[in-house]
matplotlib code that plots the C-alpha trace (Angstrom):
import matplotlib.pyplot as plt

x = [99.2, 98.8, 101.5, 101.1, 103.7, 102.3, 103.3, 102.4, 99.9, 98.3, 99.2, 97.4, 94.5, 94.3, 94.2, 91.5, 89.1, 90.8, 93.2, 91.3, 91.5, 95.1, 97.0, 101.0, 102.8, 106.1, 107.0, 109.7, 111.0, 113.4, 116.4, 114.9, 111.3, 108.2, 106.7, 103.8, 100.1, 98.3, 94.8, 93.9, 96.5, 97.0, 97.1, 101.4, 103.3, 107.4, 108.4, 111.8, 114.0, 116.5, 117.2, 116.6, 120.8, 122.8, 126.1, 127.9, 125.6, 127.2, 130.0, 127.4, 126.2, 128.9, 128.5, 125.1, 122.6, 121.3, 120.5, 121.9, 119.7, 121.7, 121.8, 120.2, 117.3, 117.3, 117.3, 114.0, 112.5, 112.6, 111.8, 108.8, 108.0, 108.2, 106.8, 103.4, 103.3, 100.9, 98.4, 98.7, 96.4, 98.2, 101.6, 101.7, 105.4, 105.4, 107.7, 107.4, 107.0, 106.2, 108.0, 111.9, 112.4, 109.1, 109.2, 112.7, 111.3, 107.9, 110.1, 112.8, 109.6, 107.9, 111.1, 111.4, 107.7, 107.0, 109.6, 108.6, 109.8, 111.3, 107.7, 108.0, 111.4, 109.7, 107.0, 107.8, 105.6, 108.5, 112.6, 113.3, 116.6, 118.7, 121.0, 117.5, 116.3, 119.8, 119.8, 116.0, 116.2, 119.7, 117.9, 114.8, 117.3, 119.0, 116.1, 114.0, 117.1, 117.1, 113.3, 114.0, 116.0, 113.5, 114.2, 111.2, 112.3, 109.8, 109.6, 113.5, 113.3, 110.8, 112.4, 115.8, 114.5, 112.4, 115.6, 117.9, 114.5, 115.1, 118.4, 119.1, 116.0, 117.1, 120.6, 120.0, 122.3, 121.7, 120.7, 118.5, 116.4, 116.6, 115.1, 112.2, 111.5, 111.8, 108.4, 106.8, 106.6, 105.7, 102.0, 103.2, 103.3, 103.8, 102.7, 105.0, 105.9, 106.9, 109.1, 110.3, 111.5, 113.2, 115.0, 116.5, 117.3, 117.9, 115.3, 113.0, 109.3, 107.1, 103.5]
y = [98.9, 99.5, 98.5, 97.5, 97.4, 94.1, 91.6, 87.9, 88.6, 90.8, 88.1, 85.4, 87.3, 88.4, 84.6, 83.0, 85.2, 85.6, 87.7, 90.5, 88.8, 90.0, 90.5, 89.6, 88.7, 89.2, 86.8, 87.3, 84.5, 84.9, 82.3, 79.2, 80.6, 78.3, 79.9, 81.8, 79.5, 80.4, 79.4, 81.1, 81.8, 85.2, 85.1, 85.4, 84.8, 84.9, 83.4, 84.7, 83.8, 86.0, 88.3, 91.6, 92.7, 95.6, 94.7, 96.6, 94.8, 91.7, 91.3, 91.4, 88.2, 86.6, 82.9, 83.0, 81.2, 83.8, 84.7, 88.2, 89.5, 89.4, 89.9, 86.4, 87.5, 91.1, 90.1, 87.1, 89.8, 92.2, 90.0, 88.7, 92.7, 93.1, 89.7, 90.8, 94.7, 94.9, 92.3, 92.6, 95.5, 95.1, 94.1, 93.4, 93.0, 91.3, 90.6, 89.4, 92.9, 94.8, 97.4, 97.1, 94.4, 94.8, 98.4, 98.6, 96.5, 98.5, 101.8, 100.2, 99.5, 103.0, 104.9, 103.3, 103.4, 106.6, 108.0, 108.9, 106.0, 108.9, 108.7, 105.3, 106.1, 109.4, 107.6, 107.0, 103.3, 102.1, 101.8, 100.4, 97.5, 100.4, 97.2, 95.7, 98.9, 99.4, 96.3, 96.0, 99.1, 98.5, 95.0, 97.0, 99.4, 96.2, 94.6, 97.9, 98.7, 95.1, 95.6, 98.9, 97.1, 94.5, 91.6, 92.9, 94.2, 96.2, 97.6, 98.3, 100.5, 102.5, 103.1, 103.8, 106.4, 108.1, 108.3, 110.3, 112.4, 113.7, 113.4, 115.9, 118.0, 119.1, 117.6, 115.2, 112.7, 109.2, 108.2, 110.7, 109.3, 106.3, 106.6, 108.3, 105.9, 103.5, 104.9, 105.6, 102.1, 101.3, 103.2, 106.1, 108.7, 112.0, 114.7, 116.8, 119.9, 117.3, 115.1, 118.2, 118.9, 116.0, 115.7, 119.3, 118.8, 114.9, 114.7, 111.5, 111.6, 111.0, 109.6]
z = [98.3, 101.5, 103.6, 107.6, 110.5, 112.9, 115.2, 115.8, 118.0, 115.5, 112.6, 114.4, 115.0, 111.9, 110.9, 112.9, 110.2, 107.2, 105.9, 103.2, 99.5, 97.4, 100.7, 100.6, 104.2, 104.9, 108.4, 110.7, 113.5, 116.0, 115.2, 117.5, 117.9, 116.4, 113.0, 112.8, 113.3, 110.9, 111.2, 107.1, 104.6, 103.1, 99.9, 99.4, 102.2, 102.4, 106.2, 107.3, 110.3, 111.4, 114.8, 115.4, 115.6, 113.3, 112.3, 115.2, 118.2, 116.6, 119.5, 122.1, 121.3, 121.1, 121.7, 121.7, 118.1, 116.3, 112.9, 111.3, 108.0, 105.2, 101.3, 100.2, 103.1, 101.6, 98.0, 98.8, 100.5, 97.6, 95.1, 96.9, 96.8, 93.6, 92.2, 93.8, 93.4, 91.0, 92.6, 95.8, 97.9, 100.8, 101.9, 106.2, 107.9, 110.6, 113.3, 117.2, 118.4, 114.9, 115.7, 114.7, 111.6, 110.0, 110.3, 108.9, 105.6, 106.0, 105.4, 102.5, 100.7, 101.7, 100.9, 97.5, 95.9, 97.9, 99.2, 102.4, 104.8, 106.9, 108.4, 109.7, 111.3, 112.9, 114.3, 118.0, 117.9, 115.7, 115.4, 112.7, 112.5, 110.3, 108.7, 107.5, 106.1, 104.1, 102.7, 101.9, 100.1, 98.5, 97.4, 96.1, 93.8, 91.9, 90.9, 90.2, 88.2, 86.5, 85.6, 83.8, 81.2, 80.5, 77.7, 75.8, 72.9, 71.8, 75.7, 75.2, 72.4, 73.4, 76.7, 74.9, 72.2, 75.6, 77.4, 74.4, 74.2, 77.6, 78.2, 75.1, 76.6, 79.9, 79.9, 82.7, 84.0, 83.2, 87.0, 87.0, 83.9, 84.8, 88.2, 86.6, 83.9, 87.1, 88.5, 85.3, 85.0, 88.6, 87.8, 90.0, 87.0, 88.2, 86.4, 83.9, 86.3, 88.7, 86.0, 84.5, 88.0, 88.7, 85.7, 86.3, 89.9, 90.7, 92.9, 93.3, 92.8, 95.3, 95.1]

ax = plt.figure().add_subplot(projection="3d")
ax.plot(x, y, z, "-o")
ax.set_aspect("equal")
plt.show()
């Protein structure tokens, strides 16, 4: 899944000719602003309304009408990503200027699935909102961990047996095993050597 970061004008421009097939869009607007005006809708869309504020900046906005990104929004974002991660070919993250809030969500998704979200922080075009990044990444981890324990009995039996074998072979902690299994279930299967290296040293596998 490709991840793109754009601003309001960029999203509205894309919609004038139509989004590419299998595009998922996370659209972020400011409190009190008009929603994104789209001529053609993408295949899937999540609309969020919150302002570009971090928790340590709240005092500066006293008396003003603002919306702070919270756990509920983070959970909605993570659920949207997990719902469409297998069928969406492109995930577009959009905010007013395409620099902070959208970049934060893109960085969280990239960090969770690929382990290289730092590249977005290092890009001079972006300055990801740290509150949005941390909250979204945490929500992704929580939902991802729940997915490991699927209600499918056969799947759980297979995972349980596999985890026991891996722990016995490498003597690694349950957390390291579960993180590895999570990546394997997401079709980010590493080579055997990479898997062994992660389970031995507790490092995340990058795609």
